[in-house]
C-alpha positions in Angstrom: -23.1 -26.3 21.5 -20.9 -23.6 20.1 -18.7 -24.5 17.2 -16.5 -21.4 17.5 -13.0 -22.1 18.8 -11.3 -20.0 21.4 -9.2 -17.3 19.7 -5.5 -17.9 20.1 -3.4 -15.5 22.1 -0.5 -13.5 20.7 2.0 -16.4 21.2 -0.4 -18.7 19.5 -1.0 -16.4 16.5 2.8 -16.0 16.2 3.3 -19.8 16.2 0.5 -20.3 13.6 2.1 -17.6 11.5 5.5 -19.2 11.6 3.9 -22.6 10.7 2.3 -20.9 7.6 5.6 -19.4 6.6 7.3 -22.8 7.0 4.7 -24.4 4.7 5.3 -21.6 2.2 9.0 -22.2 2.3 8.6 -25.9 1.9 6.3 -25.4 -1.1 8.9 -22.9 -2.6 11.7 -25.4 -2.1 9.7 -28.3 -3.6 8.6 -26.2 -6.6 12.1 -25.1 -7.5 13.4 -28.7 -7.1 10.6 -30.0 -9.4 11.3 -27.3 -12.0 15.1 -28.0 -12.1 14.4 -31.2 -14.1 12.8 -29.1 -16.9 14.4 -25.7 -16.5 18.0 -25.9 -15.2 18.0 -22.2 -14.4 15.3 -22.8 -11.8 18.0 -23.9 -9.4 19.0 -20.2 -9.0 15.5 -19.6 -7.6 15.9 -22.1 -4.8 15.6 -20.7 -1.2 19.3 -21.4 -0.3 20.6 -19.4 -3.2 18.0 -16.7 -2.8 18.8 -16.1 0.9 22.6 -16.2 0.1 22.1 -13.6 -2.6 19.9 -11.4 -0.3 22.6 -11.6 2.4 25.3 -10.5 0.0 23.2 -7.7 -1.4 22.3 -6.4 2.0 25.8 -6.8 3.3 27.3 -4.9 0.4 24.7 -2.1 0.6 23.8 -2.7 -3.0 20.1 -2.4 -2.3 20.1 0.6 0.1 19.8 3.2 -2.6 17.0 1.3 -4.4 15.1 0.7 -1.2 15.3 4.4 -0.2 14.2 5.6 -3.7 11.3 3.2 -3.8 10.1 4.2 -0.3 10.4 7.9 -1.2 8.2 7.4 -4.2 5.7 5.5 -2.2 5.6 8.3 0.4 5.2 11.0 -2.1 2.5 9.2 -4.0 0.6 8.6 -0.7 0.9 12.2 0.3 -0.4 13.4 -3.0 -3.3 10.9 -2.7 -4.1 12.1 0.8 -4.0 15.7 -0.3 -6.5 15.0 -3.0 -8.6 12.2 -1.6 -9.3 13.5 1.9 -10.7 17.0 0.8 -12.6 15.4 -2.0 -14.0 12.7 0.3 -15.1 15.3 2.8 -16.9 17.3 0.1 -18.6 14.3 -1.4 -19.6 12.9 2.0 -21.0 16.3 3.2 -22.9 17.3 0.0 -25.5 15.2 -1.8 -25.3 17.4 -5.0 -21.5 16.9 -5.0 -21.9 13.2 -4.5 -24.5 12.9 -7.2 -22.4 14.9 -9.7 -19.2 13.1 -9.1 -20.3 9.5 -8.2 -20.4 8.1 -11.8 -17.3 9.8 -12.9 -15.3 8.6 -9.9 -16.5 5.1 -10.2 -15.6 5.1 -13.9 -12.1 6.4 -13.2 -11.6 4.0 -10.3 -12.2 1.0 -12.6 -9.3 2.1 -14.9 -6.1 0.3 -14.1 -3.4 2.8 -13.0 -0.9 0.9 -15.2 -3.0 1.7 -18.3 -2.0 5.3 -17.9 1.7 4.5 -18.2 2.2 5.5 -21.9 0.2 8.8 -21.4 2.0 9.6 -18.2 5.4 9.2 -19.8 4.3 11.2 -22.9 3.0 14.1 -20.8 5.4 14.1 -17.8 8.5 12.7 -19.4 10.8 10.0 -18.1 11.7 10.1 -14.4 9.9 10.3 -11.1 7.0 12.6 -12.2 5.0 9.9 -14.1 5.6 7.4 -11.2 4.2 9.9 -8.7 1.2 10.4 -10.9 0.5 6.6 -11.3 1.0 5.9 -7.6 -1.2 8.8 -6.5 -3.9 7.7 -9.0 -3.8 4.2 -7.6 -3.9 5.3 -4.0 -6.5 8.1 -4.1 -9.6 5.9 -4.5 -9.5 3.9 -1.3 -8.6 7.1 0.6 -11.5 9.0 -1.0 -14.1 6.3 -0.6 -13.2 5.6 3.0 -13.3 9.3 3.8 -16.8 9.5 2.3 -17.8 6.5 4.4 -16.4 8.1 7.5 -18.4 11.3 6.9 -21.6 9.3 6.4 -21.1 7.5 9.7 -20.5 10.7 11.8 -22.9 10.9 14.7 -25.4 13.7 13.9 -25.6 14.7 17.5 -22.0 15.9 17.4 -22.8 18.1 14.5 -25.8 19.5 16.3 -23.7 20.1 19.4 -21.2 22.1 17.2 -24.1 24.2 15.9 -25.5 24.8 19.3 -22.1 26.1 20.4 -21.9 28.4 17.4 -18.8 26.6 16.1 -17.4 28.0 12.8 -17.0 25.7 9.8 -13.3 25.4 10.5 -13.8 24.6 14.1 -16.4 22.0 13.2 -14.1 20.5 10.6 -11.1 20.4 13.0 -12.8 19.4 16.2 -15.6 17.1 15.0 -15.3 16.0 11.4 -11.6 15.2 11.1 -11.3 13.3 14.4 -14.5 11.4 13.5 -13.3 10.3 10.1 -9.6 9.8 10.9 -10.1 6.1 11.6 -11.7 5.6 8.1 -8.9 7.7 6.5 -6.3 5.4 8.2 -8.2 2.4 6.8 -8.1 3.9 3.4 -4.4 4.6 3.8 -3.7 1.0 4.7 -5.6 -0.2 1.6 -3.7 2.4 -0.5 -0.3 1.2 0.8 -1.1 -2.3 -0.4 -2.2 -1.1 -3.9 0.7 1.4 -4.3 3.3 -1.2 -3.3 1.9 -3.6 -6.0 1.8 -0.8 -8.7 5.3 0.5 -7.7 7.4 -2.3 -9.3 6.0 -2.0 -12.9 6.1 1.8 -12.6 9.8 1.7 -11.8 10.4 0.1 -15.1 9.7 3.4 -16.9 13.3 4.2 -17.7 14.4 5.2 -14.3 17.9 4.4 -12.9 17.1 3.4 -9.4 14.4 1.6 -7.4 13.4 -2.0 -6.7 11.6 -2.3 -10.0 14.6 -1.1 -11.9 16.8 -3.5 -10.0 14.6 -6.4 -11.0 15.1 -5.5 -14.7 18.9 -5.2 -14.0 19.1 -8.7 -12.5 17.1 -10.1 -15.5 19.5 -8.5 -17.9 22.5 -9.8 -16.0 20.9 -13.3 -15.7 21.3 -13.1 -12.0 18.2 -15.0 -11.1 19.1 -15.6 -7.5 19.4 -11.9 -7.0 16.1 -11.4 -8.8 14.4 -13.8 -6.4 16.1 -12.1 -3.5 14.7 -8.7 -4.5 11.2 -10.3 -4.9 11.6 -11.6 -1.3 12.7 -8.2 -0.1 9.7 -6.5 -1.8 7.4 -8.8 0.1 9.1 -8.2 3.4 9.0 -4.4 3.0 5.4 -4.5 1.9 4.6 -6.6 5.0 6.4 -4.1 7.2 4.6 -1.1 5.6 1.2 -2.8 6.1 2.1 -3.6 9.7 3.0 0.0 10.4 -0.3 1.2 8.9 -2.2 -1.5 10.9 -0.5 -0.4 14.1 -1.3 3.3 13.5 -4.9 2.4 12.9 -5.1 0.2 15.9 -3.6 2.9 18.2 -6.0 5.5 16.9 -9.1 3.4 17.2 -8.2 2.0 20.6 -6.6 5.1 22.2 -7.0 8.2 20.1 -10.7 8.6 20.5 -10.5 8.6 24.2 -8.3 11.7 24.2 
């Protein structure tokens, strides 16, 4: 007798997801109601005030600039990470000497929190976007690099042999065989990188910049506008969810349809 339940369809998954969100909302409401007896300011964090503040902020376009600036920083950081991580991943995956000589160094660097580089980044690159780009790229490069390496290792050797038998050049082999073969892994690494970068972004935007969602959080704290602060936190979660959904859709379209082309 099988204990596995039948997987719910799209409508069932949506319904279950909405139930989970409803439970989360109820827990949020109960938590703020309980805290009000000890911390009166906790009333500003309640869902009703948060959603009201979020509506006012969005209606007045007060968050538009901060959202666009944050998304631009994420995009630039990811592009830098891709430009570094994919070539390095291809080199490490294709060459055992390169893998042996870089493995320990990469694992050591990967274990260092990106945020620990903040003082050095500001000292070297100054205040502004440059240190944020560095920190975001440093955070994003490792999942992209490691997934690219995994993709190279899982390439079917028969395709490489076919390329050699057809006298394909290195560039043709890379463009026609290697990159299409590892693109699914690169997209997986990109999705993981988006999650990491979105988490690292907010503290990075507290480095003396004048725009961004992290900056706006500090601004709401200084103005004691806690309902707006909670609204921005809610917005950060929604934007991160949307970015992850876009990356997941891109990966699914490639793995289900791209390889058949």
